[in-house]
N, C-alpha and C positions, 0 to 999 in steps of 0.2 A: 587743131590738135597737132602736136609735133609728130614728125615721122619717127617710128620706134627706133630706127637705127641712129637717129640724130641724138638720142640720149647718150649713146656711147661716145659720139663725137664731142658732145659737151663735156662729158666727164674726163675724157682722155686729152682734151685740148686740140683735137683735130679741127674743131670749129673754134677759131680764135675767140677768147673770152671777151675781148674788146668789142666784137661784133654782137655776140650773144647778149652781153650785158645791156646793150642799148635797145634791144627789142622790147616793145611794149606788150607784155603778156598779161591779159586781164586775169583777175582772180578765178573767174569761171574756167578759162582755158587752162590755168595752172592746175586747178583741181582735176580737170579732165585728163591732163597729161599725167598727173600723179596716179589717177585711177587706172589709166592704161598700163602704166608700169606695175602698179601694185597687183592688179588682178591677173596680168600676164604671168608674173613671177609666182603669184599665189596659186594659180591654177596648176602650173607646172610642178610646184612643190607638193600640192595636194595629190596629183597623179603619182608622183614619186613615193610619197609616204603611204599612199594606198597600196601601191605595188609592194613596198617593203612589208606592210602589214600582211598581205596575201602570202608573200614568200616566207615570212616568219611562221605563219600557220602551217605551211607545207613542211618546213624544216623541223618543226616541233611535233609533227605528227598529229596535228589537230584534226578533228573530224571535219569532213568536207562541208556539211551543212552549217556547222558552227563557225567554220572558217569564213564561209561566204557571208553569213549573217554579220559576223564581226567586221568583215571588210566593208560591207555596205553601210553599216552603222557608222564606221569610222569616216567614210566618204561623206555621208549625210551631215555628220557633226562638223566636219571641216567646212562644208559648203555653208552651214549656218553661221559658223564663227567668222568666216572670211569677211563678209560685209560689215560685221560689227567691228572687227579689227581695223578695217579700212576707215570707218568713221572716226574711231579713236586715234588712229595714226595721222589722219589728215588734220584733225583738230590740234594734235600735239605739234605737228609741223608748222601749222599756222601761228600758234603761240610762240614757237621757237624762232620763226622768221621775224615775227613782230618784235621779239626781244632784241634781235640784231638791229632792226630798224630804229627802235627806241634809243639804244646805246649810240647809234650813229648820229642821232640828233645833237649830242653833245659836241660833235666835231663839225657837223654840217647841218644847220637848221633847215635849209631848203634842200631836202633830199628826195623830193618827189612824193608820189602818191603811195600810201601804205598798201592798198590792195594790188596795185601794179607791181610793187616790190615783192609782195608775198606771192603773187602769181608766178613771177620769175624764179623766186626761191623754191617754190614747190616743184618747178620744172628741174631745177638743179638737184633737189632731193630725189626726184624721179630718176634722174640720170644715175645717181649713186645707187638707187634701189635696183635698177636694171643690171648694173655691173656686178654689185655685190651679191644680188639674188641669183644671177646667172652662175656666178662662181660657186655659191653654196649648194647648187644642184649636184656638185661633185663631192662625195663624202670625204671627210678628213682634210685632204689637200685643199679642196675648194673652200672649206670652212676657214682655214687659215688665211687663204687668199682674200676671202670676203672680209675678214677682220682687218687686214691691211688696207683694203679698199675703203673701209669705214674711216680709218685714220687719214687716208689720202683725201677723203671728201672735205676735210677741214681746209686743205690747201685750195680745193676747188671753190669753196665758199669764200675764202679769203680773196681769191682772184676776182670773183664775181662782185663782191662788195667794193673792192678797190676800183674796179672799172665802172661799176654802176653809179656809185656816189661820187667818184673822183677824189679819192682820199690818198694821202701818202701811205706807204707800206706799213709804217709803224702804227698809225691810227687804225688801218684796216685790220691789222693783226690783233690789236686790243679788242676790237669789236667781235672778232671771232673767238678769241681766247677767254674772254670773260664768261660767256655762256657755257663754253666747254668746261671751264674750271668749276663753275657752279654745278654742272651735271655730274662731274667727277666727285665733287664733295658730297653731293646728295647720295651717289651710289656707295661711297665709303661709309657714310652714316647709316644708310639702309643695311649694308652688309654687316656693320658692327651691331646694329640693333637685332638683326636676325640671328647672328651668332650668339649674342647674349641671351636671346630668348631660348634658342635650342640648347646651348651648352649650359647656360645658367640654370635652366629648369632641371637639368639632369644633376647638376651639382647640389642644388637645393633639395 
C-alpha cells in the first residue's frame, strides 16, 4: 500500500511520472490504495457533515434530544452509505481505466497487462481523490479548488498514459479526451432529460 503522502506527490508531480508509471502495481494493491484514499476522505467528510448537522440544530433552536437523535441517525446513515459508495466508485473507476486501456490498443497493441494498468490507474485516481477531497473539506473556496483539481486530473492521467504505454503526446491526448468527451456528452444528455422531465411536466 502506498504511503498516504505519496498520493499528493503523484498528483502534483513531485514524484516524476516517468518513475511512477513504470511501477508494477497489482489490481489488489490499486484497490487498497483507492480504499485508503476513499475512506480517509470519506470519514473526514462524514465528521464534518455530522458537525454541521449538530450546529444547524443549535442555530435553529432544535430541541436537544431531537437534535442528538437526528445527528446520530445522520452519522449512522453516512456510515452505511460510505461502503456502498466505495464499491460503486471503485467499479466505475475500473471500467473507466479499462476504457482508456482499450482505446490505447489502437495505437499500441502490446500495452501490457490490463489488471496492472488498472492497478496503477486506481492509484492515480486515489491521488486525485486525496487532493480534491482534502480541498473540499473547506467550504465554498475548497469546493471551487476541488473542481479545478478534477480538471487538472486529466493532465495527470495524460502524463501517466504517455509514460506507461510510451505514446506520443497526440495519441495519449486522444486516449484521455475520448472518454472525457463521452462523459461530458452523457452529462449533457442527462441534464437535458432531467430538465425536460421537470419543466416539461409543468408545461404540460
